[in-house]
PDB file of N, CA, C, O and CB in Angstrom:
ATOM      1  N   UNK A   1     110.327  65.407 111.219  1.00  0.00           N
ATOM      2  CA  UNK A   1     111.492  65.047 110.434  1.00  0.00           C
ATOM      3  C   UNK A   1     112.389  64.115 111.255  1.00  0.00           C
ATOM      4  O   UNK A   1     112.406  64.179 112.485  1.00  0.00           O
ATOM      5  CB  UNK A   1     112.268  66.314 109.989  1.00  0.00           C
ATOM      6  N   UNK A   2     113.111  63.273 110.579  1.00  0.00           N
ATOM      7  CA  UNK A   2     113.982  62.304 111.250  1.00  0.00           C
ATOM      8  C   UNK A   2     115.165  62.999 111.907  1.00  0.00           C
ATOM      9  O   UNK A   2     115.629  64.044 111.450  1.00  0.00           O
ATOM     10  CB  UNK A   2     114.480  61.249 110.255  1.00  0.00           C
ATOM     11  N   UNK A   3     115.641  62.394 112.989  1.00  0.00           N
ATOM     12  CA  UNK A   3     116.800  62.937 113.688  1.00  0.00           C
ATOM     13  C   UNK A   3     117.882  61.877 113.785  1.00  0.00           C
ATOM     14  O   UNK A   3     117.631  60.687 113.596  1.00  0.00           O
ATOM     15  CB  UNK A   3     116.411  63.442 115.090  1.00  0.00           C
ATOM     16  N   UNK A   4     119.082  62.330 114.082  1.00  0.00           N
ATOM     17  CA  UNK A   4     120.221  61.441 114.208  1.00  0.00           C
ATOM     18  C   UNK A   4     121.011  61.883 115.439  1.00  0.00           C
ATOM     19  O   UNK A   4     121.208  63.081 115.647  1.00  0.00           O
ATOM     20  CB  UNK A   4     121.110  61.457 112.911  1.00  0.00           C
ATOM     21  N   UNK A   5     121.466  60.933 116.257  1.00  0.00           N
ATOM     22  CA  UNK A   5     122.245  61.250 117.452  1.00  0.00           C
ATOM     23  C   UNK A   5     123.720  61.013 117.154  1.00  0.00           C
ATOM     24  O   UNK A   5     124.105  59.970 116.625  1.00  0.00           O
ATOM     25  CB  UNK A   5     121.779  60.395 118.673  1.00  0.00           C
ATOM     26  N   UNK A   6     124.538  62.009 117.506  1.00  0.00           N
ATOM     27  CA  UNK A   6     125.965  61.955 117.234  1.00  0.00           C
ATOM     28  C   UNK A   6     126.714  62.143 118.548  1.00  0.00           C
ATOM     29  O   UNK A   6     126.372  63.017 119.344  1.00  0.00           O
ATOM     30  CB  UNK A   6     126.383  63.035 116.189  1.00  0.00           C
ATOM     31  N   UNK A   7     127.730  61.324 118.771  1.00  0.00           N
ATOM     32  CA  UNK A   7     128.525  61.383 120.000  1.00  0.00           C
ATOM     33  C   UNK A   7     129.990  61.602 119.642  1.00  0.00           C
ATOM     34  O   UNK A   7     130.522  60.936 118.754  1.00  0.00           O
ATOM     35  CB  UNK A   7     128.354  60.083 120.841  1.00  0.00           C
ATOM     36  N   UNK A   8     130.640  62.536 120.333  1.00  0.00           N
ATOM     37  CA  UNK A   8     132.072  62.756 120.139  1.00  0.00           C
ATOM     38  C   UNK A   8     132.828  61.723 120.961  1.00  0.00           C
ATOM     39  O   UNK A   8     132.659  61.647 122.178  1.00  0.00           O
ATOM     40  CB  UNK A   8     132.488  64.213 120.543  1.00  0.00           C
ATOM     41  N   UNK A   9     133.665  60.925 120.294  1.00  0.00           N
ATOM     42  CA  UNK A   9     134.357  59.840 120.978  1.00  0.00           C
ATOM     43  C   UNK A   9     135.866  60.056 121.069  1.00  0.00           C
ATOM     44  O   UNK A   9     136.540  59.367 121.834  1.00  0.00           O
ATOM     45  CB  UNK A   9     134.078  58.542 120.275  1.00  0.00           C
ATOM     46  N   UNK A  10     136.402  61.000 120.302  1.00  0.00           N
ATOM     47  CA  UNK A  10     137.834  61.293 120.366  1.00  0.00           C
ATOM     48  C   UNK A  10     138.031  62.783 120.577  1.00  0.00           C
ATOM     49  O   UNK A  10     137.156  63.590 120.262  1.00  0.00           O
ATOM     50  CB  UNK A  10     138.561  60.823 119.080  1.00  0.00           C
ATOM     51  N   UNK A  11     139.184  63.135 121.111  1.00  0.00           N
ATOM     52  CA  UNK A  11     139.489  64.514 121.442  1.00  0.00           C
ATOM     53  C   UNK A  11     139.717  65.349 120.186  1.00  0.00           C
ATOM     54  O   UNK A  11     140.184  64.852 119.161  1.00  0.00           O
ATOM     55  CB  UNK A  11     140.710  64.579 122.343  1.00  0.00           C
ATOM     56  N   UNK A  12     139.375  66.624 120.294  1.00  0.00           N
ATOM     57  CA  UNK A  12     139.585  67.558 119.197  1.00  0.00           C
ATOM     58  C   UNK A  12     140.980  68.155 119.221  1.00  0.00           C
ATOM     59  O   UNK A  12     141.351  68.901 118.316  1.00  0.00           O
ATOM     60  CB  UNK A  12     138.555  68.659 119.245  1.00  0.00           C
ATOM     61  N   UNK A  13     141.759  67.833 120.254  1.00  0.00           N
ATOM     62  CA  UNK A  13     143.128  68.351 120.353  1.00  0.00           C
ATOM     63  C   UNK A  13     143.950  67.818 119.183  1.00  0.00           C
ATOM     64  O   UNK A  13     143.975  66.613 118.931  1.00  0.00           O
ATOM     65  CB  UNK A  13     143.783  67.953 121.715  1.00  0.00           C
ATOM     66  N   UNK A  14     144.607  68.703 118.485  1.00  0.00           N
ATOM     67  CA  UNK A  14     145.428  68.316 117.346  1.00  0.00           C
ATOM     68  C   UNK A  14     144.685  68.272 116.027  1.00  0.00           C
ATOM     69  O   UNK A  14     145.296  68.070 114.978  1.00  0.00           O
ATOM     70  CB  UNK A  14     146.027  66.995 117.602  1.00  0.00           C
ATOM     71  N   UNK A  15     143.382  68.456 116.063  1.00  0.00           N
ATOM     72  CA  UNK A  15     142.600  68.456 114.824  1.00  0.00           C
ATOM     73  C   UNK A  15     142.749  69.806 114.127  1.00  0.00           C
ATOM     74  O   UNK A  15     142.957  70.819 114.795  1.00  0.00           O
ATOM     75  CB  UNK A  15     141.100  68.152 115.111  1.00  0.00           C
ATOM     76  N   UNK A  16     142.648  69.840 112.799  1.00  0.00           N
ATOM     77  CA  UNK A  16     142.719  71.110 112.079  1.00  0.00           C
ATOM     78  C   UNK A  16     141.564  72.041 112.460  1.00  0.00           C
ATOM     79  O   UNK A  16     140.529  71.593 112.954  1.00  0.00           O
ATOM     80  CB  UNK A  16     142.712  70.859 110.571  1.00  0.00           C
ATOM     81  N   UNK A  17     141.755  73.342 112.223  1.00  0.00           N
ATOM     82  CA  UNK A  17     140.755  74.333 112.613  1.00  0.00           C
ATOM     83  C   UNK A  17     139.402  74.085 111.959  1.00  0.00           C
ATOM     84  O   UNK A  17     138.367  74.282 112.595  1.00  0.00           O
ATOM     85  CB  UNK A  17     141.240  75.718 112.261  1.00  0.00           C
ATOM     86  N   UNK A  18     139.392  73.655 110.699  1.00  0.00           N
ATOM     87  CA  UNK A  18     138.109  73.444 110.033  1.00  0.00           C
ATOM     88  C   UNK A  18     137.317  72.310 110.670  1.00  0.00           C
ATOM     89  O   UNK A  18     136.088  72.362 110.712  1.00  0.00           O
ATOM     90  CB  UNK A  18     138.326  73.154 108.560  1.00  0.00           C
ATOM     91  N   UNK A  19     138.011  71.285 111.167  1.00  0.00           N
ATOM     92  CA  UNK A  19     137.319  70.190 111.842  1.00  0.00           C
ATOM     93  C   UNK A  19     136.812  70.636 113.209  1.00  0.00           C
ATOM     94  O   UNK A  19     135.732  70.223 113.631  1.00  0.00           O
ATOM     95  CB  UNK A  19     138.247  68.977 111.989  1.00  0.00           C
ATOM     96  N   UNK A  20     137.580  71.474 113.905  1.00  0.00           N
ATOM     97  CA  UNK A  20     137.124  72.008 115.190  1.00  0.00           C
ATOM     98  C   UNK A  20     135.885  72.870 114.993  1.00  0.00           C
ATOM     99  O   UNK A  20     134.953  72.810 115.795  1.00  0.00           O
ATOM    100  CB  UNK A  20     138.241  72.826 115.869  1.00  0.00           C
ATOM    101  N   UNK A  21     135.869  73.669 113.932  1.00  0.00           N
ATOM    102  CA  UNK A  21     134.692  74.503 113.651  1.00  0.00           C
ATOM    103  C   UNK A  21     133.488  73.652 113.287  1.00  0.00           C
ATOM    104  O   UNK A  21     132.357  74.005 113.619  1.00  0.00           O
ATOM    105  CB  UNK A  21     134.991  75.490 112.518  1.00  0.00           C
ATOM    106  N   UNK A  22     133.717  72.532 112.607  1.00  0.00           N
ATOM    107  CA  UNK A  22     132.622  71.621 112.273  1.00  0.00           C
ATOM    108  C   UNK A  22     132.024  71.031 113.547  1.00  0.00           C
ATOM    109  O   UNK A  22     130.803  70.951 113.680  1.00  0.00           O
ATOM    110  CB  UNK A  22     133.115  70.493 111.337  1.00  0.00           C
ATOM    111  N   UNK A  23     132.873  70.619 114.478  1.00  0.00           N
ATOM    112  CA  UNK A  23     132.380  70.092 115.753  1.00  0.00           C
ATOM    113  C   UNK A  23     131.588  71.156 116.504  1.00  0.00           C
ATOM    114  O   UNK A  23     130.544  70.855 117.083  1.00  0.00           O
ATOM    115  CB  UNK A  23     133.550  69.590 116.621  1.00  0.00           C
ATOM    116  N   UNK A  24     132.076  72.408 116.501  1.00  0.00           N
ATOM    117  CA  UNK A  24     131.357  73.502 117.153  1.00  0.00           C
ATOM    118  C   UNK A  24     129.995  73.714 116.514  1.00  0.00           C
ATOM    119  O   UNK A  24     129.005  73.929 117.215  1.00  0.00           O
ATOM    120  CB  UNK A  24     132.173  74.793 117.088  1.00  0.00           C
ATOM    121  N   UNK A  25     129.938  73.654 115.188  1.00  0.00           N
ATOM    122  CA  UNK A  25     128.675  73.851 114.480  1.00  0.00           C
ATOM    123  C   UNK A  25     127.671  72.747 114.803  1.00  0.00           C
ATOM    124  O   UNK A  25     126.460  72.967 114.782  1.00  0.00           O
ATOM    125  CB  UNK A  25     128.918  73.908 112.975  1.00  0.00           C
ATOM    126  N   UNK A  26     128.186  71.570 115.099  1.00  0.00           N
ATOM    127  CA  UNK A  26     127.314  70.455 115.447  1.00  0.00           C
ATOM    128  C   UNK A  26     126.915  70.491 116.924  1.00  0.00           C
ATOM    129  O   UNK A  26     126.024  69.749 117.338  1.00  0.00           O
ATOM    130  CB  UNK A  26     128.002  69.132 115.124  1.00  0.00           C
ATOM    131  N   UNK A  27     127.562  71.344 117.722  1.00  0.00           N
ATOM    132  CA  UNK A  27     127.240  71.436 119.138  1.00  0.00           C
ATOM    133  C   UNK A  27     128.053  70.497 120.007  1.00  0.00           C
ATOM    134  O   UNK A  27     127.712  70.273 121.169  1.00  0.00           O
ATOM    135  CB  UNK A  27     125.796  71.163 119.339  1.00  0.00           C
ATOM    136  N   UNK A  28     129.124  69.946 119.459  1.00  0.00           N
ATOM    137  CA  UNK A  28     129.972  69.022 120.202  1.00  0.00           C
ATOM    138  C   UNK A  28     131.198  69.779 120.701  1.00  0.00           C
ATOM    139  O   UNK A  28     132.087  70.122 119.922  1.00  0.00           O
ATOM    140  CB  UNK A  28     130.388  67.804 119.320  1.00  0.00           C
ATOM    141  N   UNK A  29     131.237  70.036 122.003  1.00  0.00           N
ATOM    142  CA  UNK A  29     132.334  70.810 122.565  1.00  0.00           C
ATOM    143  C   UNK A  29     133.175  70.015 123.546  1.00  0.00           C
ATOM    144  O   UNK A  29     134.273  70.444 123.899  1.00  0.00           O
ATOM    145  CB  UNK A  29     131.800  72.032 123.241  1.00  0.00           C
ATOM    146  N   UNK A  30     132.686  68.863 123.997  1.00  0.00           N
ATOM    147  CA  UNK A  30     133.420  68.043 124.952  1.00  0.00           C
ATOM    148  C   UNK A  30     133.314  66.574 124.558  1.00  0.00           C
ATOM    149  O   UNK A  30     132.434  66.176 123.795  1.00  0.00           O
ATOM    150  CB  UNK A  30     132.888  68.262 126.386  1.00  0.00           C
ATOM    151  N   UNK A  31     134.229  65.786 125.097  1.00  0.00           N
ATOM    152  CA  UNK A  31     134.214  64.349 124.857  1.00  0.00           C
ATOM    153  C   UNK A  31     132.945  63.713 125.424  1.00  0.00           C
ATOM    154  O   UNK A  31     132.417  64.171 126.438  1.00  0.00           O
ATOM    155  CB  UNK A  31     135.455  63.694 125.471  1.00  0.00           C
ATOM    156  N   UNK A  32     132.468  62.680 124.782  1.00  0.00           N
ATOM    157  CA  UNK A  32     131.316  61.878 125.195  1.00  0.00           C
ATOM    158  C   UNK A  32     130.009  62.662 125.244  1.00  0.00           C
ATOM    159  O   UNK A  32     129.036  62.198 125.840  1.00  0.00           O
ATOM    160  CB  UNK A  32     131.579  61.281 126.541  1.00  0.00           C
ATOM    161  N   UNK A  33     129.971  63.816 124.639  1.00  0.00           N
ATOM    162  CA  UNK A  33     128.725  64.583 124.566  1.00  0.00           C
ATOM    163  C   UNK A  33     127.908  64.081 123.385  1.00  0.00           C
ATOM    164  O   UNK A  33     128.450  63.830 122.309  1.00  0.00           O
ATOM    165  CB  UNK A  33     129.009  66.112 124.434  1.00  0.00           C
ATOM    166  N   UNK A  34     126.602  63.935 123.589  1.00  0.00           N
ATOM    167  CA  UNK A  34     125.694  63.456 122.547  1.00  0.00           C
ATOM    168  C   UNK A  34     124.755  64.587 122.175  1.00  0.00           C
ATOM    169  O   UNK A  34     124.182  65.238 123.048  1.00  0.00           O
ATOM    170  CB  UNK A  34     124.896  62.199 123.016  1.00  0.00           C
ATOM    171  N   UNK A  35     124.596  64.824 120.869  1.00  0.00           N
ATOM    172  CA  UNK A  35     123.655  65.819 120.379  1.00  0.00           C
ATOM    173  C   UNK A  35     122.718  65.151 119.388  1.00  0.00           C
ATOM    174  O   UNK A  35     123.083  64.187 118.715  1.00  0.00           O
ATOM    175  CB  UNK A  35     124.393  67.022 119.726  1.00  0.00           C
ATOM    176  N   UNK A  36     121.506  65.679 119.311  1.00  0.00           N
ATOM    177  CA  UNK A  36     120.512  65.164 118.382  1.00  0.00           C
ATOM    178  C   UNK A  36     120.309  66.211 117.296  1.00  0.00           C
ATOM    179  O   UNK A  36     119.914  67.343 117.575  1.00  0.00           O
ATOM    180  CB  UNK A  36     119.164  64.825 119.110  1.00  0.00           C
ATOM    181  N   UNK A  37     120.584  65.819 116.051  1.00  0.00           N
ATOM    182  CA  UNK A  37     120.522  66.735 114.917  1.00  0.00           C
ATOM    183  C   UNK A  37     119.530  66.211 113.892  1.00  0.00           C
ATOM    184  O   UNK A  37     119.198  65.026 113.882  1.00  0.00           O
ATOM    185  CB  UNK A  37     121.915  66.919 114.279  1.00  0.00           C
ATOM    186  N   UNK A  38     119.059  67.107 113.026  1.00  0.00           N
ATOM    187  CA  UNK A  38     118.169  66.688 111.954  1.00  0.00           C
ATOM    188  C   UNK A  38     118.959  65.838 110.968  1.00  0.00           C
ATOM    189  O   UNK A  38     120.131  66.101 110.699  1.00  0.00           O
ATOM    190  CB  UNK A  38     117.527  67.913 111.245  1.00  0.00           C
ATOM    191  N   UNK A  39     118.302  64.823 110.439  1.00  0.00           N
ATOM    192  CA  UNK A  39     118.949  63.910 109.489  1.00  0.00           C
ATOM    193  C   UNK A  39     118.754  64.456 108.085  1.00  0.00           C
ATOM    194  O   UNK A  39     117.759  64.164 107.422  1.00  0.00           O
ATOM    195  CB  UNK A  39     118.372  62.460 109.608  1.00  0.00           C
ATOM    196  N   UNK A  40     119.737  65.268 107.633  1.00  0.00           N
ATOM    197  CA  UNK A  40     119.680  65.794 106.271  1.00  0.00           C
ATOM    198  C   UNK A  40     121.079  65.742 105.658  1.00  0.00           C
ATOM    199  O   UNK A  40     122.037  65.345 106.321  1.00  0.00           O
ATOM    200  CB  UNK A  40     119.121  67.251 106.255  1.00  0.00           C
ATOM    201  N   UNK A  41     121.190  66.137 104.410  1.00  0.00           N
ATOM    202  CA  UNK A  41     122.461  66.039 103.698  1.00  0.00           C
ATOM    203  C   UNK A  41     123.550  66.904 104.316  1.00  0.00           C
ATOM    204  O   UNK A  41     124.717  66.513 104.335  1.00  0.00           O
ATOM    205  CB  UNK A  41     122.271  66.424 102.257  1.00  0.00           C
ATOM    206  N   UNK A  42     123.179  68.071 104.820  1.00  0.00           N
ATOM    207  CA  UNK A  42     124.153  68.982 105.424  1.00  0.00           C
ATOM    208  C   UNK A  42     124.798  68.344 106.651  1.00  0.00           C
ATOM    209  O   UNK A  42     126.021  68.356 106.788  1.00  0.00           O
ATOM    210  CB  UNK A  42     123.481  70.314 105.809  1.00  0.00           C
ATOM    211  N   UNK A  43     123.996  67.798 107.526  1.00  0.00           N
ATOM    212  CA  UNK A  43     124.510  67.170 108.746  1.00  0.00           C
ATOM    213  C   UNK A  43     125.320  65.925 108.403  1.00  0.00           C
ATOM    214  O   UNK A  43     126.347  65.663 109.029  1.00  0.00           O
ATOM    215  CB  UNK A  43     123.354  66.809 109.701  1.00  0.00           C
ATOM    216  N   UNK A  44     124.872  65.164 107.428  1.00  0.00           N
ATOM    217  CA  UNK A  44     125.620  63.965 107.025  1.00  0.00           C
ATOM    218  C   UNK A  44     126.997  64.344 106.477  1.00  0.00           C
ATOM    219  O   UNK A  44     127.966  63.613 106.682  1.00  0.00           O
ATOM    220  CB  UNK A  44     124.828  63.163 105.965  1.00  0.00           C
ATOM    221  N   UNK A  45     127.090  65.475 105.785  1.00  0.00           N
ATOM    222  CA  UNK A  45     128.380  65.963 105.307  1.00  0.00           C
ATOM    223  C   UNK A  45     129.287  66.358 106.452  1.00  0.00           C
ATOM    224  O   UNK A  45     130.491  66.106 106.408  1.00  0.00           O
ATOM    225  CB  UNK A  45     128.188  67.140 104.377  1.00  0.00           C
ATOM    226  N   UNK A  46     128.718  66.977 107.481  1.00  0.00           N
ATOM    227  CA  UNK A  46     129.506  67.343 108.654  1.00  0.00           C
ATOM    228  C   UNK A  46     130.028  66.096 109.357  1.00  0.00           C
ATOM    229  O   UNK A  46     131.185  66.051 109.773  1.00  0.00           O
ATOM    230  CB  UNK A  46     128.670  68.191 109.624  1.00  0.00           C
ATOM    231  N   UNK A  47     129.177  65.090 109.487  1.00  0.00           N
ATOM    232  CA  UNK A  47     129.589  63.831 110.122  1.00  0.00           C
ATOM    233  C   UNK A  47     130.710  63.185 109.315  1.00  0.00           C
ATOM    234  O   UNK A  47     131.674  62.675 109.886  1.00  0.00           O
ATOM    235  CB  UNK A  47     128.387  62.856 110.251  1.00  0.00           C
ATOM    236  N   UNK A  48     130.589  63.206 107.997  1.00  0.00           N
ATOM    237  CA  UNK A  48     131.602  62.606 107.137  1.00  0.00           C
ATOM    238  C   UNK A  48     132.951  63.308 107.299  1.00  0.00           C
ATOM    239  O   UNK A  48     134.001  62.670 107.232  1.00  0.00           O
ATOM    240  CB  UNK A  48     131.152  62.657 105.674  1.00  0.00           C
ATOM    241  N   UNK A  49     132.916  64.630 107.514  1.00  0.00           N
ATOM    242  CA  UNK A  49     134.154  65.398 107.649  1.00  0.00           C
ATOM    243  C   UNK A  49     134.915  65.043 108.927  1.00  0.00           C
ATOM    244  O   UNK A  49     136.146  65.051 108.936  1.00  0.00           O
ATOM    245  CB  UNK A  49     133.847  66.888 107.630  1.00  0.00           C
ATOM    246  N   UNK A  50     134.199  64.738 109.992  1.00  0.00           N
ATOM    247  CA  UNK A  50     134.841  64.452 111.280  1.00  0.00           C
ATOM    248  C   UNK A  50     134.535  63.023 111.735  1.00  0.00           C
ATOM    249  O   UNK A  50     134.415  62.768 112.933  1.00  0.00           O
ATOM    250  CB  UNK A  50     134.374  65.462 112.351  1.00  0.00           C
ATOM    251  N   UNK A  51     134.409  62.104 110.797  1.00  0.00           N
ATOM    252  CA  UNK A  51     133.998  60.733 111.111  1.00  0.00           C
ATOM    253  C   UNK A  51     134.992  60.011 112.006  1.00  0.00           C
ATOM    254  O   UNK A  51     134.620  59.040 112.666  1.00  0.00           O
ATOM    255  CB  UNK A  51     133.810  59.947 109.838  1.00  0.00           C
ATOM    256  N   UNK A  52     136.252  60.456 112.052  1.00  0.00           N
ATOM    257  CA  UNK A  52     137.243  59.825 112.913  1.00  0.00           C
ATOM    258  C   UNK A  52     137.136  60.325 114.350  1.00  0.00           C
ATOM    259  O   UNK A  52     137.776  59.765 115.239  1.00  0.00           O
ATOM    260  CB  UNK A  52     138.643  60.080 112.376  1.00  0.00           C
ATOM    261  N   UNK A  53     136.340  61.367 114.598  1.00  0.00           N
ATOM    262  CA  UNK A  53     136.182  61.928 115.932  1.00  0.00           C
ATOM    263  C   UNK A  53     134.822  61.629 116.549  1.00  0.00           C
ATOM    264  O   UNK A  53     134.654  61.750 117.762  1.00  0.00           O
ATOM    265  CB  UNK A  53     136.395  63.408 115.885  1.00  0.00           C
ATOM    266  N   UNK A  54     133.853  61.244 115.731  1.00  0.00           N
ATOM    267  CA  UNK A  54     132.485  61.051 116.217  1.00  0.00           C
ATOM    268  C   UNK A  54     131.971  59.670 115.846  1.00  0.00           C
ATOM    269  O   UNK A  54     132.555  58.963 115.026  1.00  0.00           O
ATOM    270  CB  UNK A  54     131.553  62.131 115.650  1.00  0.00           C
ATOM    271  N   UNK A  55     130.859  59.309 116.475  1.00  0.00           N
ATOM    272  CA  UNK A  55     130.140  58.088 116.121  1.00  0.00           C
ATOM    273  C   UNK A  55     128.655  58.385 116.151  1.00  0.00           C
ATOM    274  O   UNK A  55     128.205  59.268 116.881  1.00  0.00           O
ATOM    275  CB  UNK A  55     130.495  56.915 117.087  1.00  0.00           C
ATOM    276  N   UNK A  56     127.892  57.644 115.354  1.00  0.00           N
ATOM    277  CA  UNK A  56     126.445  57.797 115.328  1.00  0.00           C
ATOM    278  C   UNK A  56     125.845  56.828 116.335  1.00  0.00           C
ATOM    279  O   UNK A  56     126.112  55.627 116.281  1.00  0.00           O
ATOM    280  CB  UNK A  56     125.872  57.551 113.898  1.00  0.00           C
ATOM    281  N   UNK A  57     125.035  57.346 117.253  1.00  0.00           N
ATOM    282  CA  UNK A  57     124.414  56.539 118.294  1.00  0.00           C
ATOM    283  C   UNK A  57     123.020  56.142 117.830  1.00  0.00           C
ATOM    284  O   UNK A  57     122.267  56.974 117.324  1.00  0.00           O
ATOM    285  CB  UNK A  57     124.357  57.309 119.647  1.00  0.00           C
ATOM    286  N   UNK A  58     122.687  54.894 118.001  1.00  0.00           N
ATOM    287  CA  UNK A  58     121.352  54.419 117.588  1.00  0.00           C
ATOM    288  C   UNK A  58     120.312  54.763 118.615  1.00  0.00           C
ATOM    289  O   UNK A  58     119.137  54.442 118.435  1.00  0.00           O
ATOM    290  CB  UNK A  58     121.359  52.914 117.353  1.00  0.00           C
TER     291      UNK A  58
END
C-alpha cells in the first residue's frame, strides 16, 4: 500500500487540544520529526486538520 511522509514544521504550543491529540495519533511529538503513514482517507483527514502545523515530504 502507498505511504505518505509527514513532517511537523510548527510548534504545537498554543494549539487546541483536539489538534494536539491529532498530532499524537500521527506520531508527531516534536518539531521536525518525520513519520511515514499509510496513504488513506483517515490519514488525509488528520493532515487536513493540522495542515498549518505539518507539511507533506516527498
